[in-house]
Backbone as numpy.savetxt, mean C-alpha at the origin, in Angstrom:
# Nx Ny Nz CAx CAy CAz Cx Cy Cz
-23.93 2.97 21.33 -22.58 2.97 20.82 -22.63 2.98 19.30
-21.89 3.88 18.65 -21.91 4.02 17.20 -20.86 3.18 16.50
-21.03 3.10 15.19 -20.10 2.37 14.33 -18.84 3.20 14.13
-17.68 2.59 14.27 -16.42 3.28 14.06 -15.90 2.93 12.67
-15.70 3.93 11.83 -15.19 3.70 10.48 -13.68 3.55 10.52
-13.19 2.62 9.74 -11.76 2.45 9.59 -11.35 3.06 8.26
-10.20 3.72 8.26 -9.71 4.39 7.06 -8.35 3.84 6.65
-8.10 3.92 5.35 -6.80 3.58 4.78 -6.29 4.79 4.04
-4.97 4.84 3.88 -4.33 5.93 3.14 -3.50 5.34 2.01
-3.56 6.00 0.86 -2.73 5.60 -0.25 -1.35 6.21 -0.02
-0.32 5.38 -0.10 1.03 5.84 0.23 2.04 5.41 -0.83
3.05 6.24 -1.01 4.22 5.84 -1.79 5.19 5.22 -0.80
5.63 4.00 -1.11 6.53 3.26 -0.24 7.85 3.01 -0.96
8.95 3.06 -0.23 10.28 2.84 -0.78 10.95 1.72 0.01
11.64 0.84 -0.73 12.45 -0.19 -0.08 13.85 -0.12 -0.68
14.83 0.10 0.18 16.21 0.16 -0.28 16.75 -1.25 -0.45
17.32 -1.50 -1.63 17.90 -2.81 -1.93 19.37 -2.84 -1.55
20.03 -1.69 -1.69 21.45 -1.59 -1.38 21.72 -0.17 -0.91
21.93 -0.01 0.38 22.15 1.33 0.94 23.47 1.94 0.47
24.44 1.11 0.12 25.74 1.63 -0.27 25.69 2.39 -1.59
24.94 1.85 -2.57 24.88 2.55 -3.85 23.52 3.22 -4.09
22.60 3.13 -3.14 21.33 3.84 -3.22 20.25 3.17 -4.06
20.44 1.90 -4.42 19.41 1.19 -5.19 18.15 1.02 -4.35
16.99 1.28 -4.98 15.72 1.12 -4.27 14.61 0.82 -5.25
13.49 0.34 -4.72 12.26 0.13 -5.49 11.16 0.91 -4.79
10.14 1.28 -5.57 8.99 1.98 -4.99 7.71 1.26 -5.37
6.69 1.47 -4.58 5.36 0.97 -4.89 4.34 1.93 -4.28
3.14 1.84 -4.76 2.04 2.61 -4.19 1.06 1.62 -3.61
0.65 1.84 -2.37 -0.21 0.87 -1.70 -1.15 1.58 -0.73
-2.33 0.98 -0.53 -3.26 1.44 0.50 -2.90 0.72 1.79
-2.66 1.46 2.85 -2.32 0.86 4.15 -3.23 1.46 5.23
-3.41 0.73 6.33 -4.24 1.27 7.42 -3.70 2.63 7.88
-4.63 3.53 8.15 -4.27 4.91 8.48 -3.29 5.01 9.65
-3.43 4.14 10.64 -2.56 4.26 11.82 -1.09 3.99 11.49
-0.79 3.33 10.35 0.59 3.06 9.93 1.08 4.06 8.89
0.18 4.86 8.35 0.50 5.78 7.26 1.11 7.08 7.79
2.31 6.97 8.28 3.04 8.11 8.84 4.36 8.20 8.10
4.60 9.35 7.47 5.83 9.53 6.71 7.04 9.20 7.58
7.91 8.34 7.02 9.11 7.92 7.74 8.96 6.59 8.45
7.73 6.13 8.67 7.47 4.83 9.30 8.00 3.70 8.43
8.48 2.64 9.05 8.83 1.41 8.34 7.74 0.39 8.61
7.27 -0.27 7.53 6.20 -1.24 7.64 6.57 -2.52 6.89
5.75 -3.55 7.08 5.87 -4.81 6.33 4.76 -4.85 5.29
5.06 -5.41 4.13 4.07 -5.66 3.09 4.10 -7.13 2.72
2.95 -7.66 2.30 2.91 -9.02 1.80 3.34 -9.04 0.35
4.22 -9.99 0.00 4.59 -10.12 -1.41 3.56 -10.99 -2.14
3.80 -11.27 -3.42 2.83 -12.01 -4.23 2.53 -13.40 -3.69
3.51 -13.99 -2.98 3.31 -15.33 -2.43 2.70 -15.32 -1.03
2.41 -14.12 -0.50 1.78 -14.02 0.81 2.76 -13.93 1.97
4.06 -13.80 1.67 5.08 -13.70 2.71 5.28 -12.23 3.08
5.34 -11.96 4.39 5.55 -10.59 4.86 7.00 -10.19 4.60
7.18 -8.98 4.07 8.49 -8.45 3.69 8.76 -7.18 4.48
9.85 -7.16 5.26 10.25 -5.99 6.05 10.87 -4.90 5.19
10.99 -3.73 5.76 11.84 -2.70 5.20 11.21 -1.68 4.28
9.88 -1.63 4.21 9.22 -0.63 3.36 9.04 0.65 4.18
9.55 1.77 3.65 9.43 3.06 4.33 8.34 3.90 3.67
7.49 4.49 4.48 6.44 5.37 3.97 7.10 6.68 3.56
7.12 6.94 2.24 7.77 8.15 1.73 6.79 9.30 1.61
5.53 8.98 1.26 4.53 10.04 1.10 3.15 9.47 1.39
2.35 10.22 2.14 0.97 9.83 2.46 0.04 10.68 1.60
-0.92 10.01 0.95 -1.79 10.73 0.01 -3.26 10.52 0.36
-4.05 10.03 -0.58 -5.51 9.94 -0.45 -5.98 9.15 0.76
-7.19 9.47 1.23 -7.83 8.79 2.36 -9.18 8.25 1.90
-9.44 6.96 2.19 -10.73 6.35 1.89 -11.08 5.37 2.99
-12.38 5.06 3.08 -12.80 4.02 4.01 -12.17 2.70 3.59
-11.68 1.96 4.56 -11.03 0.68 4.29 -11.97 -0.27 3.56
-13.25 -0.23 3.90 -14.25 -1.08 3.24 -14.26 -0.81 1.73
-14.23 0.46 1.33 -14.22 0.81 -0.09 -12.92 0.39 -0.76
-11.80 0.58 -0.08 -10.50 0.16 -0.62 -10.51 -1.33 -0.91
-11.03 -2.12 0.03 -11.08 -3.57 -0.15 -11.98 -3.97 -1.31
-13.11 -3.30 -1.45 -14.03 -3.60 -2.56 -13.36 -3.29 -3.89
-12.64 -2.18 -3.97 -12.02 -1.72 -5.21 -10.65 -2.35 -5.49
-10.12 -3.11 -4.55 -8.74 -3.58 -4.68 -8.49 -4.47 -5.88
-9.49 -5.10 -6.41 -9.31 -6.00 -7.55 -9.86 -5.41 -8.85
-10.25 -4.14 -8.86 -10.81 -3.52 -10.05 -9.87 -3.58 -11.25
-8.56 -3.44 -11.00 -7.63 -3.43 -12.13 -7.63 -4.76 -12.87
-7.92 -5.87 -12.16 -7.98 -7.18 -12.81 -9.19 -7.23 -13.74
-10.34 -6.76 -13.27 -11.54 -6.74 -14.12 -11.33 -5.84 -15.33
-10.71 -4.69 -15.13 -10.42 -3.77 -16.24 -9.49 -4.44 -17.25
-8.47 -5.09 -16.73 -7.49 -5.76 -17.60 -8.14 -6.87 -18.41
-8.98 -7.69 -17.76 -9.65 -8.79 -18.45 -10.59 -8.27 -19.53
-11.24 -7.15 -19.28 -12.18 -6.58 -20.25 -11.44 -5.96 -21.44
-10.23 -5.47 -21.23 -9.52 -4.77 -22.29 -8.55 -5.64 -23.07
-8.16 -6.79 -22.53 -7.24 -7.69 -23.25 -7.94 -8.36 -24.41
-7.22 -8.49 -25.48 -7.80 -9.14 -26.68 -7.27 -10.55 -26.77
């Protein structure tokens, strides 16, 4: 039996704040490939670790192994610490 690789997809996600006037926020996030379907609604964890409903997958983009995504997920912090004066 062989090893099964898991993949993630980088997606643009939209959350509507007010459907009446069209207010919304967007974010870009790596999500498991099985949920990365345009039009799907998913939950995301906020900064405090609470799951937040209502994020719609607007666009599916890059594909990478989930293991690599997890390893690279904190790179921006290292870059920021190295560049801040």
